[in-house]
C-alpha positions, 0 to 999 in steps of 0.5 A: 499500499503506498503512503500519503505524504500529508505535507503534500496535500494542499488545502484550498483557500477558504473563504474567510482566508480569501476575504482576509487576503483581499482586505490585505490587498486594500479592499474594504471588508465589504468589497471583500465579503462581496468578491468572495461570494461573488460569481466573478470571484475567479474573474477578480483573481485573474485581473489581480495580475494588472498593475491596478489597485485591487479595489478599483478592480473590485469596484468595476466587477461589483459595481460598473459591471454589474450595473451595465449588465443590468442595463443589458450590456454584456461585459466580458472578461477581454473588455475588463482586461482592455480597461485594466490594461488602459488604467495600467497604461495611465491612458484613462481615468477611472472615472472613465472605465464606464464609458469605455466598456459602454463604447468599447472605444477610447476615442474622445475619453483619453486622459489629459496628462503631462505638458497638455494637462500643465498648460490647460491648468495654467490657461484655466487658472488665468481665465477663471483663478480660484474657480479653475478646478471646478471649470477644469472638472466641469469641461473634462472631468473624465479625461483628467485626474482631480488629484493631479489638477488640484496639485498643479494649482497649488 
């Protein structure tokens, strides 16, 4: 009779262990619980390979994907991978995620950054003074990172 080496047997991670691991990755307790009980648990774990904050990935799956599917838009893994790659490459902002998923393209939603953003902030600062951030966000909300705009205004 063959002897079983108990040290080589791997026990699957429990839901509680997954929740704890997800919280350590930066998810809220609520997000961790929802993800571990979601039909998209495996999808979430696969998407963690992207250099995007895990809480953003969880938000996309738990909120944006769920909302769009309720509205009749089928969101496949390749769509999510496309958006995460754009985020990873700093080509879109978090606010543009839903629009990119709906339209399936980036045109008109590209992130404004670097010199282009600096020049725009300077122009708006001269024109609107203390209201510059409000006007920038009104005109370019989904294309600019509000923190980056604020940093440039200060």
